[in-house]
N, C-alpha and C positions, 0 to 999 in steps of 0.2 A: 302663348310663349313669347317667350319675353327675346328680344336682341340686347347685346350689351356688347357694346363698339370696340372694348379691350379686351375683349376676346374674340373678333371677327373680325375677317377677309370679307372684300373683296370679287368674284370670282367670274370674269370678263370669257365665256366660252364661244372659243373659232371666229373672233370679230376678225377673220381674211379676204381680202380682197375679191376669193371665187366665188365669196356670197351674196359678195357686199355691193359688184363694183359692176357699171353696164357689160364691164369687155371679157369680166368673168368668166369660169366653166360653168357654171349654174348659170347667168344669162344666157349660153351661146347654145344653152339646151332650150329657150326658149319660155325657163321661166323667168317673173318677177319678182326681181330682188328689191324690190321700194320697201315692202316695209321693213322687211332686214335691215335697209341701210338705216333710215328713222331709228330703228328701236338700237342699230347698235353709235348711234349721234346721242342717243340717250344715255346710253352705258359708259360712252367718256364723258360724260358730264359726271356721272355718279363716281367715276374713276378720279377725275378731277376735286371730289368735295372728295373721296374719300381721302389722299395727296395729300390733303390740305390739314386735315385732325393725328393726322401718324394713322390711320387704319390699312394697311395691308394691303397691293392690289396685282392683283394675283389675274394675268393671262394665258388660251390658253391658243392653242396651233397644232389642225388636225393634221398632218405632216407624215407621209408616208417617203420607201424609199421611190427613185428616180421609175426603179423596176418592180415595182408595186408588192417583192416577197412577202411583206409584212403585212398585207393586205388581208389575205387571210382569206375566207367566204365572202368576208363588204367585196371585197373587188370581184371574184369570181363566181361569187353565186346569185347574190344575193343581191349589190347593181354593179354586174359585171359593167356595166358600162361606161365606170367612173376609169376601171381600165384600164381599157378600151381609148381612150382620152386622154390616158395619162395624168388625167386629174389627182391635185393633192399633192404633187407630186414635190421633195424636198428640190430646194434650189430653184422651184415657176415660184412665177410674181404671185402666183392665186395661194399662194399661202403667206403672204407676209401681212403683216397686220397694219395698215395704210394708219402714212403718215400722223394723219389727223386724230388719229386716236390720240398722241403723243403720253406715247410710253417714255416712261424715265424708268432709268438708270437701276435707281432704286425699287423699279415692281420685277412681278418673275412673273415668267415665262416661262413654259410647259407647253411640249410638245408629246401628243399623245398619238398609237394607233388605231384608237378606237374608236366610239363613238360617246363612252367616257369618258373626265378627267384621272377619274381614278386608275381605268385599264392602263397598267403597263410604263408607269408616269410615276416618280418620285414624290407627287401630289400630297401622300398620305405620312413622308417624312417633313414636309414642307410645313402642313401645319401643324402636325405635333411641336414639331422644334421652335416655332411661336404659339405653342400654345393655344391657338383656334380653334375651339370648338364652335361658329357660326359660320355659317356662308352667307351673304348676299346673290345672291348671283344674276346676272345678264347673257344673253349670247345670243345665237341662231341654230340651228334650228330649235326650236320650242322642241318638238313631238321625233326628237331626232336626239342630238349630242345634249341639249339639258339638259332635258328631261331624265333621258341617263344616267349625269352626270348627279343631277338630285337625288333619284331613286339609291343609286349609290350612296351617295353623304347620305342620308336616309335612314342608311340602312348600317351606318357608323356611328348614330345615338349624335350626330352634328347638326347645331338648328339650322336647318335651313330655306332662307329667305328671295326669293321670287319675285324681281320684280317686273310688271306687267308689260312697262311700256319698252321694256328694258330685252326682248324677245321676240322672238317674232319666225313664221313660219313661214312655204309658199303658198301654203291652200290655207284657209281661216280656219276652213271644219277641222284639222288635223290638233290648229295651232288651240284653239278653244274646247277640243279635246282634250289635247292635253294638259294646258293650263284646268281642267278638270279634275283630272285622275289627280296630280299631282298636288293637287289642295286640297282631296279628301283625304291623302293618307302619308304624302311626302315631307309635305311644306306649307309657308301660308306662301299666300298670293298678295303683293304690295304694288300700293301706284307708286308713280313716279313721288308724287310730292310727301308720300310715308317714309317713302327710301329716304328721302332728301335728310328730314326730323334728325330724323333715329342719326343720320350717319353726324348729322351736327347736331345732337343734345346727344350722345352718347348712351343710351336707354329707351327703347322701349318696349311696350304691352301687346301684342298682338294676340286677339283671344280668338278661341276657334270660331269657324265662323259659323 
């Protein structure tokens, strides 16, 4: 699969305080967020590299109404604890992208109500307007919002590249299983160095594993 920077964007999924910070809602439930924080730092480095060469940078945030009326089954049945603790509520600190991410005015920030960055958002329009047919993806968590987004991207015939070092999960087994699933039928999995080289050179070929 060939990466072409001229028709690609960097998509960074849900690097938000709630998923990354020791005081966020995830850590407050007893989950270790250190792997997600490390992945985010790699994602921030990718964003700086992409921006330097004019490659669009798109950030997503998982954001719900304060009353969670738009949460659907996610907050009522699948993950009811989210609704009980008011997680991901618009206006809360947990939905914010940390300042050290270095989001710039030229970047695109998209709020989404579900796992996939394509569901209920303007992402399709943003990509079409810019002629983007390839996505380099980082984000958290690997098995939920990242994989949901990657699957939807592949179904749109968008060439999709997942940066292994820029994605993470709260559970290593789920993380590994998700990477394996994406590699099998939806995306090419890259290391950070491969991703940086592809951004810098503008083109790279990543053959089937």
